[in-house]
LUMFIKE-699399 format. One record per residue (C-alpha): residue number from 1; chain; x, y, z. Coordinates in steps of 0.5 Angstrom, whole numbers, m for minus. Each point is the difference from the previous one (the first is absolute). Layout:
<sites>
<site seq="NUM" mol="A" X="X" Y="Y" Z="Z"/>
...
</sites>
This chain:
<sites>
<site seq="1" mol="A" X="19" Y="m106" Z="m28"/>
<site seq="2" mol="A" X="3" Y="6" Z="m1"/>
<site seq="3" mol="A" X="4" Y="4" Z="4"/>
<site seq="4" mol="A" X="m4" Y="5" Z="5"/>
<site seq="5" mol="A" X="2" Y="7" Z="m1"/>
<site seq="6" mol="A" X="m1" Y="5" Z="5"/>
<site seq="7" mol="A" X="m5" Y="5" Z="0"/>
<site seq="8" mol="A" X="2" Y="7" Z="m2"/>
<site seq="9" mol="A" X="m3" Y="6" Z="4"/>
<site seq="10" mol="A" X="m6" Y="3" Z="m4"/>
<site seq="11" mol="A" X="0" Y="7" Z="m1"/>
<site seq="12" mol="A" X="m6" Y="2" Z="4"/>
<site seq="13" mol="A" X="m3" Y="6" Z="0"/>
<site seq="14" mol="A" X="0" Y="3" Z="7"/>
<site seq="15" mol="A" X="m2" Y="6" Z="4"/>
<site seq="16" mol="A" X="5" Y="4" Z="4"/>
<site seq="17" mol="A" X="m3" Y="m2" Z="7"/>
<site seq="18" mol="A" X="0" Y="m7" Z="m2"/>
<site seq="19" mol="A" X="7" Y="1" Z="m2"/>
<site seq="20" mol="A" X="2" Y="3" Z="7"/>
<site seq="21" mol="A" X="m3" Y="m6" Z="3"/>
<site seq="22" mol="A" X="3" Y="m5" Z="m4"/>
<site seq="23" mol="A" X="7" Y="3" Z="2"/>
<site seq="24" mol="A" X="m2" Y="0" Z="8"/>
<site seq="25" mol="A" X="m2" Y="m7" Z="0"/>
<site seq="26" mol="A" X="6" Y="m2" Z="m4"/>
<site seq="27" mol="A" X="4" Y="4" Z="5"/>
<site seq="28" mol="A" X="m3" Y="m3" Z="6"/>
<site seq="29" mol="A" X="0" Y="m8" Z="m3"/>
<site seq="30" mol="A" X="7" Y="1" Z="m1"/>
<site seq="31" mol="A" X="2" Y="3" Z="7"/>
<site seq="32" mol="A" X="m1" Y="m8" Z="2"/>
<site seq="33" mol="A" X="m5" Y="2" Z="6"/>
<site seq="34" mol="A" X="m6" Y="m4" Z="m3"/>
<site seq="35" mol="A" X="m5" Y="5" Z="m1"/>
<site seq="36" mol="A" X="m7" Y="m2" Z="m1"/>
<site seq="37" mol="A" X="m6" Y="4" Z="m3"/>
<site seq="38" mol="A" X="m2" Y="3" Z="6"/>
<site seq="39" mol="A" X="7" Y="3" Z="1"/>
<site seq="40" mol="A" X="1" Y="2" Z="m7"/>
<site seq="41" mol="A" X="m6" Y="4" Z="0"/>
<site seq="42" mol="A" X="2" Y="4" Z="6"/>
<site seq="43" mol="A" X="7" Y="1" Z="m2"/>
<site seq="44" mol="A" X="m3" Y="3" Z="m7"/>
<site seq="45" mol="A" X="m5" Y="4" Z="4"/>
<site seq="46" mol="A" X="6" Y="3" Z="5"/>
<site seq="47" mol="A" X="6" Y="1" Z="m6"/>
<site seq="48" mol="A" X="m4" Y="1" Z="m6"/>
<site seq="49" mol="A" X="m6" Y="5" Z="2"/>
<site seq="50" mol="A" X="m5" Y="m4" Z="m3"/>
<site seq="51" mol="A" X="m5" Y="m6" Z="2"/>
<site seq="52" mol="A" X="1" Y="m7" Z="m3"/>
<site seq="53" mol="A" X="m5" Y="m5" Z="3"/>
<site seq="54" mol="A" X="2" Y="m7" Z="1"/>
<site seq="55" mol="A" X="m4" Y="m2" Z="m6"/>
<site seq="56" mol="A" X="4" Y="5" Z="m4"/>
<site seq="57" mol="A" X="6" Y="m3" Z="3"/>
<site seq="58" mol="A" X="m2" Y="m7" Z="m2"/>
<site seq="59" mol="A" X="m1" Y="2" Z="m7"/>
<site seq="60" mol="A" X="7" Y="4" Z="0"/>
<site seq="61" mol="A" X="4" Y="m7" Z="2"/>
<site seq="62" mol="A" X="m4" Y="m4" Z="m5"/>
<site seq="63" mol="A" X="2" Y="5" Z="m5"/>
<site seq="64" mol="A" X="7" Y="0" Z="2"/>
<site seq="65" mol="A" X="0" Y="m8" Z="0"/>
<site seq="66" mol="A" X="m3" Y="m1" Z="m6"/>
<site seq="67" mol="A" X="2" Y="6" Z="m5"/>
<site seq="68" mol="A" X="6" Y="2" Z="3"/>
<site seq="69" mol="A" X="3" Y="m7" Z="1"/>
<site seq="70" mol="A" X="1" Y="2" Z="8"/>
<site seq="71" mol="A" X="2" Y="m6" Z="4"/>
<site seq="72" mol="A" X="m5" Y="1" Z="5"/>
<site seq="73" mol="A" X="m1" Y="m5" Z="5"/>
<site seq="74" mol="A" X="m4" Y="m1" Z="7"/>
<site seq="75" mol="A" X="3" Y="m2" Z="6"/>
<site seq="76" mol="A" X="m5" Y="m3" Z="5"/>
<site seq="77" mol="A" X="4" Y="0" Z="5"/>
<site seq="78" mol="A" X="2" Y="7" Z="0"/>
<site seq="79" mol="A" X="m7" Y="2" Z="m3"/>
<site seq="80" mol="A" X="3" Y="4" Z="m5"/>
<site seq="81" mol="A" X="3" Y="1" Z="m7"/>
<site seq="82" mol="A" X="7" Y="m1" Z="m2"/>
<site seq="83" mol="A" X="4" Y="m1" Z="m7"/>
<site seq="84" mol="A" X="2" Y="m7" Z="m1"/>
<site seq="85" mol="A" X="6" Y="3" Z="m4"/>
<site seq="86" mol="A" X="5" Y="4" Z="4"/>
<site seq="87" mol="A" X="2" Y="7" Z="m2"/>
<site seq="88" mol="A" X="m6" Y="0" Z="m5"/>
<site seq="89" mol="A" X="m4" Y="7" Z="m1"/>
<site seq="90" mol="A" X="m5" Y="1" Z="m5"/>
<site seq="91" mol="A" X="2" Y="3" Z="m7"/>
<site seq="92" mol="A" X="m1" Y="7" Z="m2"/>
<site seq="93" mol="A" X="m1" Y="m1" Z="m7"/>
<site seq="94" mol="A" X="m7" Y="m1" Z="1"/>
<site seq="95" mol="A" X="m1" Y="7" Z="2"/>
<site seq="96" mol="A" X="3" Y="3" Z="m6"/>
<site seq="97" mol="A" X="6" Y="5" Z="m1"/>
<site seq="98" mol="A" X="m5" Y="5" Z="m2"/>
<site seq="99" mol="A" X="m5" Y="0" Z="5"/>
<site seq="100" mol="A" X="6" Y="0" Z="5"/>
<site seq="101" mol="A" X="3" Y="6" Z="m3"/>
<site seq="102" mol="A" X="m7" Y="3" Z="0"/>
<site seq="103" mol="A" X="m1" Y="m1" Z="7"/>
<site seq="104" mol="A" X="7" Y="3" Z="2"/>
<site seq="105" mol="A" X="m2" Y="6" Z="m4"/>
<site seq="106" mol="A" X="m7" Y="0" Z="4"/>
<site seq="107" mol="A" X="4" Y="0" Z="7"/>
<site seq="108" mol="A" X="4" Y="6" Z="m2"/>
<site seq="109" mol="A" X="m6" Y="4" Z="m3"/>
<site seq="110" mol="A" X="m3" Y="m1" Z="7"/>
<site seq="111" mol="A" X="5" Y="5" Z="3"/>
<site seq="112" mol="A" X="m6" Y="5" Z="m3"/>
<site seq="113" mol="A" X="m4" Y="m2" Z="6"/>
<site seq="114" mol="A" X="5" Y="1" Z="5"/>
<site seq="115" mol="A" X="m4" Y="5" Z="4"/>
<site seq="116" mol="A" X="m6" Y="m4" Z="1"/>
<site seq="117" mol="A" X="m2" Y="m5" Z="5"/>
<site seq="118" mol="A" X="m1" Y="m6" Z="m4"/>
<site seq="119" mol="A" X="8" Y="1" Z="m3"/>
<site seq="120" mol="A" X="3" Y="m5" Z="5"/>
<site seq="121" mol="A" X="m5" Y="m6" Z="m1"/>
<site seq="122" mol="A" X="0" Y="1" Z="m8"/>
<site seq="123" mol="A" X="8" Y="0" Z="0"/>
<site seq="124" mol="A" X="0" Y="m6" Z="5"/>
<site seq="125" mol="A" X="m5" Y="m4" Z="m5"/>
<site seq="126" mol="A" X="4" Y="2" Z="m6"/>
<site seq="127" mol="A" X="7" Y="m2" Z="3"/>
<site seq="128" mol="A" X="m4" Y="m7" Z="1"/>
<site seq="129" mol="A" X="m2" Y="0" Z="m7"/>
<site seq="130" mol="A" X="7" Y="2" Z="m2"/>
<site seq="131" mol="A" X="4" Y="m5" Z="4"/>
<site seq="132" mol="A" X="2" Y="m4" Z="m6"/>
<site seq="133" mol="A" X="4" Y="6" Z="m3"/>
<site seq="134" mol="A" X="4" Y="0" Z="7"/>
<site seq="135" mol="A" X="1" Y="m8" Z="0"/>
<site seq="136" mol="A" X="3" Y="1" Z="m7"/>
<site seq="137" mol="A" X="5" Y="6" Z="2"/>
<site seq="138" mol="A" X="m4" Y="5" Z="m5"/>
<site seq="139" mol="A" X="m3" Y="5" Z="5"/>
<site seq="140" mol="A" X="7" Y="4" Z="1"/>
<site seq="141" mol="A" X="m1" Y="2" Z="m8"/>
<site seq="142" mol="A" X="m7" Y="1" Z="0"/>
<site seq="143" mol="A" X="m1" Y="5" Z="6"/>
<site seq="144" mol="A" X="6" Y="4" Z="m2"/>
<site seq="145" mol="A" X="m1" Y="0" Z="m7"/>
<site seq="146" mol="A" X="m8" Y="1" Z="m1"/>
<site seq="147" mol="A" X="m2" Y="6" Z="5"/>
<site seq="148" mol="A" X="m6" Y="4" Z="1"/>
<site seq="149" mol="A" X="3" Y="7" Z="2"/>
<site seq="150" mol="A" X="m4" Y="3" Z="6"/>
<site seq="151" mol="A" X="m5" Y="5" Z="m1"/>
<site seq="152" mol="A" X="m2" Y="5" Z="5"/>
<site seq="153" mol="A" X="m6" Y="m3" Z="4"/>
<site seq="154" mol="A" X="m5" Y="1" Z="6"/>
<site seq="155" mol="A" X="0" Y="m5" Z="6"/>
<site seq="156" mol="A" X="m7" Y="m2" Z="2"/>
<site seq="157" mol="A" X="m2" Y="m1" Z="7"/>
<site seq="158" mol="A" X="m1" Y="m8" Z="1"/>
<site seq="159" mol="A" X="m7" Y="2" Z="3"/>
<site seq="160" mol="A" X="m2" Y="4" Z="m5"/>
<site seq="161" mol="A" X="2" Y="m5" Z="m5"/>
<site seq="162" mol="A" X="m4" Y="m6" Z="4"/>
<site seq="163" mol="A" X="m6" Y="4" Z="0"/>
<site seq="164" mol="A" X="0" Y="2" Z="m8"/>
<site seq="165" mol="A" X="2" Y="m8" Z="m1"/>
<site seq="166" mol="A" X="m6" Y="m2" Z="4"/>
<site seq="167" mol="A" X="m5" Y="5" Z="m3"/>
<site seq="168" mol="A" X="2" Y="m3" Z="m7"/>
<site seq="169" mol="A" X="0" Y="m7" Z="2"/>
<site seq="170" mol="A" X="m7" Y="0" Z="4"/>
<site seq="171" mol="A" X="m3" Y="6" Z="m4"/>
<site seq="172" mol="A" X="m1" Y="4" Z="6"/>
<site seq="173" mol="A" X="0" Y="8" Z="0"/>
<site seq="174" mol="A" X="6" Y="3" Z="3"/>
<site seq="175" mol="A" X="0" Y="7" Z="3"/>
<site seq="176" mol="A" X="6" Y="4" Z="1"/>
<site seq="177" mol="A" X="3" Y="8" Z="1"/>
<site seq="178" mol="A" X="3" Y="2" Z="m7"/>
<site seq="179" mol="A" X="4" Y="6" Z="m2"/>
<site seq="180" mol="A" X="m1" Y="1" Z="m8"/>
<site seq="181" mol="A" X="5" Y="4" Z="m4"/>
<site seq="182" mol="A" X="m3" Y="7" Z="1"/>
<site seq="183" mol="A" X="m3" Y="m1" Z="7"/>
<site seq="184" mol="A" X="2" Y="4" Z="6"/>
<site seq="185" mol="A" X="m2" Y="m5" Z="5"/>
<site seq="186" mol="A" X="m2" Y="m8" Z="0"/>
<site seq="187" mol="A" X="m7" Y="m1" Z="m1"/>
<site seq="188" mol="A" X="m4" Y="m6" Z="2"/>
<site seq="189" mol="A" X="m2" Y="m5" Z="m6"/>
<site seq="190" mol="A" X="m4" Y="m6" Z="0"/>
<site seq="191" mol="A" X="2" Y="m5" Z="m6"/>
<site seq="192" mol="A" X="m2" Y="m6" Z="m4"/>
<site seq="193" mol="A" X="7" Y="m3" Z="m2"/>
<site seq="194" mol="A" X="0" Y="m3" Z="m7"/>
<site seq="195" mol="A" X="7" Y="m1" Z="m1"/>
<site seq="196" mol="A" X="7" Y="1" Z="2"/>
<site seq="197" mol="A" X="5" Y="4" Z="m5"/>
<site seq="198" mol="A" X="7" Y="1" Z="m1"/>
<site seq="199" mol="A" X="4" Y="5" Z="m3"/>
<site seq="200" mol="A" X="7" Y="4" Z="0"/>
<site seq="201" mol="A" X="1" Y="m3" Z="7"/>
<site seq="202" mol="A" X="m7" Y="2" Z="3"/>
<site seq="203" mol="A" X="m6" Y="m4" Z="2"/>
<site seq="204" mol="A" X="m7" Y="2" Z="m2"/>
<site seq="205" mol="A" X="m7" Y="m2" Z="2"/>
<site seq="206" mol="A" X="m5" Y="0" Z="m6"/>
<site seq="207" mol="A" X="m7" Y="0" Z="3"/>
<site seq="208" mol="A" X="m7" Y="3" Z="1"/>
<site seq="209" mol="A" X="0" Y="6" Z="5"/>
<site seq="210" mol="A" X="m7" Y="0" Z="3"/>
<site seq="211" mol="A" X="0" Y="8" Z="2"/>
<site seq="212" mol="A" X="2" Y="2" Z="m8"/>
<site seq="213" mol="A" X="m5" Y="m6" Z="m3"/>
<site seq="214" mol="A" X="6" Y="m1" Z="m5"/>
<site seq="215" mol="A" X="6" Y="m4" Z="m1"/>
<site seq="216" mol="A" X="6" Y="3" Z="3"/>
<site seq="217" mol="A" X="8" Y="m2" Z="1"/>
<site seq="218" mol="A" X="3" Y="1" Z="6"/>
<site seq="219" mol="A" X="8" Y="0" Z="2"/>
<site seq="220" mol="A" X="1" Y="m5" Z="6"/>
<site seq="221" mol="A" X="6" Y="5" Z="2"/>
<site seq="222" mol="A" X="m5" Y="5" Z="1"/>
<site seq="223" mol="A" X="m5" Y="m4" Z="5"/>
<site seq="224" mol="A" X="0" Y="m1" Z="7"/>
<site seq="225" mol="A" X="m5" Y="m2" Z="5"/>
<site seq="226" mol="A" X="m3" Y="m6" Z="m4"/>
<site seq="227" mol="A" X="m5" Y="m4" Z="3"/>
<site seq="228" mol="A" X="m4" Y="m6" Z="m3"/>
<site seq="229" mol="A" X="m8" Y="0" Z="0"/>
<site seq="230" mol="A" X="m5" Y="m6" Z="1"/>
<site seq="231" mol="A" X="m3" Y="3" Z="m6"/>
<site seq="232" mol="A" X="0" Y="m5" Z="m7"/>
<site seq="233" mol="A" X="0" Y="3" Z="m7"/>
<site seq="234" mol="A" X="m2" Y="m3" Z="m6"/>
<site seq="235" mol="A" X="6" Y="0" Z="m5"/>
<site seq="236" mol="A" X="m3" Y="3" Z="m7"/>
<site seq="237" mol="A" X="1" Y="m3" Z="m7"/>
<site seq="238" mol="A" X="4" Y="6" Z="m2"/>
<site seq="239" mol="A" X="5" Y="1" Z="6"/>
<site seq="240" mol="A" X="7" Y="m2" Z="m4"/>
<site seq="241" mol="A" X="5" Y="6" Z="m1"/>
<site seq="242" mol="A" X="2" Y="m2" Z="m6"/>
<site seq="243" mol="A" X="m7" Y="1" Z="m3"/>
<site seq="244" mol="A" X="0" Y="7" Z="2"/>
<site seq="245" mol="A" X="6" Y="2" Z="m2"/>
<site seq="246" mol="A" X="m1" Y="1" Z="m7"/>
<site seq="247" mol="A" X="5" Y="m5" Z="m3"/>
<site seq="248" mol="A" X="6" Y="5" Z="2"/>
<site seq="249" mol="A" X="6" Y="m2" Z="4"/>
<site seq="250" mol="A" X="2" Y="6" Z="4"/>
<site seq="251" mol="A" X="m1" Y="m3" Z="7"/>
<site seq="252" mol="A" X="m5" Y="1" Z="5"/>
<site seq="253" mol="A" X="m5" Y="6" Z="m2"/>
<site seq="254" mol="A" X="m7" Y="m1" Z="m2"/>
<site seq="255" mol="A" X="m3" Y="6" Z="m4"/>
<site seq="256" mol="A" X="m7" Y="2" Z="m2"/>
<site seq="257" mol="A" X="1" Y="2" Z="m7"/>
<site seq="258" mol="A" X="4" Y="m4" Z="m6"/>
<site seq="259" mol="A" X="4" Y="5" Z="m4"/>
<site seq="260" mol="A" X="4" Y="m2" Z="m6"/>
<site seq="261" mol="A" X="7" Y="3" Z="0"/>
<site seq="262" mol="A" X="5" Y="2" Z="m5"/>
<site seq="263" mol="A" X="7" Y="1" Z="2"/>
<site seq="264" mol="A" X="6" Y="2" Z="m4"/>
<site seq="265" mol="A" X="7" Y="m3" Z="3"/>
<site seq="266" mol="A" X="7" Y="2" Z="m2"/>
<site seq="267" mol="A" X="7" Y="m2" Z="2"/>
<site seq="268" mol="A" X="1" Y="m4" Z="6"/>
<site seq="269" mol="A" X="m8" Y="m1" Z="1"/>
<site seq="270" mol="A" X="m1" Y="m4" Z="m6"/>
<site seq="271" mol="A" X="3" Y="m6" Z="2"/>
<site seq="272" mol="A" X="m3" Y="1" Z="7"/>
<site seq="273" mol="A" X="m7" Y="1" Z="m3"/>
<site seq="274" mol="A" X="1" Y="m6" Z="m6"/>
<site seq="275" mol="A" X="3" Y="m5" Z="5"/>
<site seq="276" mol="A" X="m7" Y="m1" Z="4"/>
<site seq="277" mol="A" X="m7" Y="m1" Z="m1"/>
<site seq="278" mol="A" X="m4" Y="6" Z="3"/>
<site seq="279" mol="A" X="m7" Y="m2" Z="m2"/>
<site seq="280" mol="A" X="m3" Y="m6" Z="m4"/>
<site seq="281" mol="A" X="m2" Y="5" Z="m6"/>
<site seq="282" mol="A" X="7" Y="3" Z="0"/>
<site seq="283" mol="A" X="3" Y="2" Z="m7"/>
<site seq="284" mol="A" X="7" Y="3" Z="m2"/>
<site seq="285" mol="A" X="0" Y="5" Z="m6"/>
<site seq="286" mol="A" X="7" Y="2" Z="m3"/>
<site seq="287" mol="A" X="1" Y="8" Z="0"/>
<site seq="288" mol="A" X="6" Y="4" Z="m2"/>
<site seq="289" mol="A" X="5" Y="m1" Z="5"/>
<site seq="290" mol="A" X="m4" Y="m4" Z="5"/>
<site seq="291" mol="A" X="m7" Y="m4" Z="1"/>
<site seq="292" mol="A" X="m7" Y="1" Z="2"/>
<site seq="293" mol="A" X="m3" Y="m5" Z="5"/>
<site seq="294" mol="A" X="m8" Y="0" Z="0"/>
<site seq="295" mol="A" X="m4" Y="m4" Z="5"/>
<site seq="296" mol="A" X="m6" Y="1" Z="4"/>
<site seq="297" mol="A" X="0" Y="0" Z="7"/>
<site seq="298" mol="A" X="m5" Y="2" Z="6"/>
<site seq="299" mol="A" X="7" Y="1" Z="4"/>
<site seq="300" mol="A" X="0" Y="7" Z="m1"/>
<site seq="301" mol="A" X="5" Y="2" Z="6"/>
<site seq="302" mol="A" X="4" Y="m5" Z="m1"/>
<site seq="303" mol="A" X="1" Y="2" Z="m8"/>
<site seq="304" mol="A" X="2" Y="7" Z="2"/>
<site seq="305" mol="A" X="5" Y="m2" Z="5"/>
<site seq="306" mol="A" X="3" Y="m5" Z="m5"/>
<site seq="307" mol="A" X="0" Y="6" Z="m5"/>
<site seq="308" mol="A" X="3" Y="5" Z="5"/>
<site seq="309" mol="A" X="6" Y="m5" Z="2"/>
<site seq="310" mol="A" X="2" Y="m1" Z="m7"/>
<site seq="311" mol="A" X="2" Y="8" Z="0"/>
<site seq="312" mol="A" X="2" Y="3" Z="m6"/>
<site seq="313" mol="A" X="0" Y="m6" Z="m4"/>
<site seq="314" mol="A" X="m8" Y="m1" Z="0"/>
<site seq="315" mol="A" X="m5" Y="5" Z="m3"/>
<site seq="316" mol="A" X="m8" Y="m2" Z="1"/>
<site seq="317" mol="A" X="m4" Y="1" Z="m6"/>
<site seq="318" mol="A" X="m7" Y="m2" Z="3"/>
<site seq="319" mol="A" X="m5" Y="0" Z="3"/>
<site seq="320" mol="A" X="0" Y="8" Z="1"/>
<site seq="321" mol="A" X="0" Y="m1" Z="8"/>
<site seq="322" mol="A" X="6" Y="m4" Z="0"/>
<site seq="323" mol="A" X="4" Y="6" Z="m4"/>
<site seq="324" mol="A" X="m3" Y="5" Z="4"/>
<site seq="325" mol="A" X="2" Y="m3" Z="7"/>
<site seq="326" mol="A" X="7" Y="m1" Z="m3"/>
<site seq="327" mol="A" X="1" Y="7" Z="m2"/>
<site seq="328" mol="A" X="m2" Y="2" Z="7"/>
<site seq="329" mol="A" X="5" Y="m4" Z="3"/>
<site seq="330" mol="A" X="5" Y="3" Z="m5"/>
<site seq="331" mol="A" X="m2" Y="7" Z="2"/>
<site seq="332" mol="A" X="0" Y="m2" Z="7"/>
<site seq="333" mol="A" X="7" Y="m3" Z="0"/>
<site seq="334" mol="A" X="3" Y="6" Z="m4"/>
<site seq="335" mol="A" X="m3" Y="5" Z="5"/>
<site seq="336" mol="A" X="3" Y="m4" Z="6"/>
<site seq="337" mol="A" X="7" Y="0" Z="m4"/>
<site seq="338" mol="A" X="0" Y="8" Z="m1"/>
<site seq="339" mol="A" X="m1" Y="2" Z="7"/>
</sites>
């Protein structure tokens, strides 16, 4: 009879939520307190901000024992699990270095959502998932060397957030008072919420405004007195924002007309324009001392702001409306400077 070899841990495909559960199960069993499946389920719900049924816990324990070779035993006297090998902890290799690094980076990216009511729950969950990095002693370099700088953002009222999220989840009409960019006072709105969108530190509600009988975009920072109605709506097939944005990538904005743009870029604007993908049909053409970037977009206001933000390094060529608006802003700035 040949010598029996120990089964090596399988490189399994595992979801981030499952990884978090395994880490917490491992921690509890290693504590020596003989947790059972019910206690492990309650522990994960309390510390990992996610639910795990007793059946799920049973499957996780089976995975740890059969695939990771964890020496898990059940003690009938203590009515719980323990490790038969002292000081055992599950190996981290099955998670994969790339996955752990990616999760650690995702934790940094969460900083963009710091002013939203879901930040703490999301951060705690990501902390659960990235525990292997901490166990390996790698968290210091990760959090100090991979950083997402803070951006200007608007804090969202918790009750407003709750109303919008419930409306999205249950397809219920919501009402609120809203002050648009050019409004002098708040106006009452009744909206069927389709999607929440995030852009440059601000959250937007993309939905159907019943008063206007049209799809509109609302900044959550300009809402107040939100209420959830009992009225249920049917989500249309063409509700997706990405399908309505005209295959261009200038952030949150939906225009009614699709234009083809031609913009000359010089100097420092060349790298800015060419290192990003601004639209699905984007083309770059070399010209004397610069480049011309061409693309199609329905996001006119966003494109205009992009052109103006580049100052003297960008000269729009088409459409004529963009050229005229660009010239108007230049003349207006010149008038203000000459005062």
